[in-house]
N, C-alpha and C positions, 0 to 999 in steps of 0.2 A: 504493500500500500504506500501511497505517497506520504511524505512527512507532513505533519499538521502545519497549518499556516502559523506564522509567528504571531504572538499576541499583539493587539493593537498598541501602537506607540513604540514598538521595538524595531520597526523596519528602518533601514537607512534613509536619510532625508532624500527626497527626490530632487532632481535638478532645479526645478522652479523654486523649491523651498530654500536651497542653497543660494540662489540668486536673490531671493527676497531678503535673506539675511545679509548678503553682500550689500544690497541697496540700503538696508537699515544702518549698516556700519558706515557707509559713505555719508549718509545723513547725519549720524552722530558726530563723525569727524568734522563735517562741515560746520555744525553748530559749535563744536568745541573750538574750532578755529575762528569763531566770531561771525559766522555767516548768519543771515536773516533766516528765521525758520521757514518762511515760504520759499525762499531760494533753495534752501537745503533740501526741502521736501521735493522740489522739482528735480534737483540734482540726484537725489536718492531714487526717484522713480525712473529717471533716465538711465541710471546705472543698472537698475533691475531689468529694464527692458533690453538694454544692450547685452547684458549677461545672458538673458534667456535667448535672445536672437543668436548670439554667438555660440552658446554652449548647449542649449536645450533643443535646438531645432532637430526635427527628425532627420535621419540620414536620407540622402537622395534615393529615390526608388531604383531598383535594379533595372537595367535596360530591358525592354520587352523581348520576349522570346523571338528568335529569328533575326534580331538586329545584330549583325556581325560588326566587328570593327571595320573601319574603312578598308576596302580592298585596294590592291595595288593600283588598279586603273584610276580609282577615285583619288588616291594620293598623287598620281601623275597629273590628273586634271587640275588639282589644286596647285601643283607646281607650275603647270602651264599658265594658269590664271595669274599666279604671282609674277612670273616672267613678263606677262603682258602688262600688269600694273606697273612694274618697275620700268618697263620700256616707255610707257606713257609719262610717268613721273620724270623720266630723264629727258623728256621733250620729243619723243618719237611720235610719228603720225599714227593715229588710231588704227588705220587699216594695216600698216606695216607691223604694228605691235600685235595685232590680232593674228597675223600670219606667223609671227615669231612665237607667240604663245601656243598656237596649234602645232608648230614644228617641235617645240619643246615638249609638249604633251606626247606627241607620237614617238619622239626619240626616247623619252622616259619609259614609255610602255614597252618599246622594242628592247630596251636595255635591261629593264628591271622586272617586267611582269611575265611570268611563264605563260605560255599559251594554255587556254583552258581546254 
């Protein structure tokens, strides 16, 4: 049989509780440092919100089934697009840069992607 649940009040504090305590501590330190109570309350609430956002957010969901990492051809297409962008940024004509990007994509695929 599974072990019995722990008695109420004995479980470790949850993330939000730790962040609330952190916010209270920030508020206490603010008041002790001479801050106005309403300013310190706002600072404490902000600290609590930031802590929860940074530490208590759920992990990102796993990728959906069937979504593989980018395949070789996709990486080569991205490479070609980057070549095209750099060409335009360097002052190249858009039609020349498009041809250069397409050539870079084809060369990348020929050199790095095994035929399927």
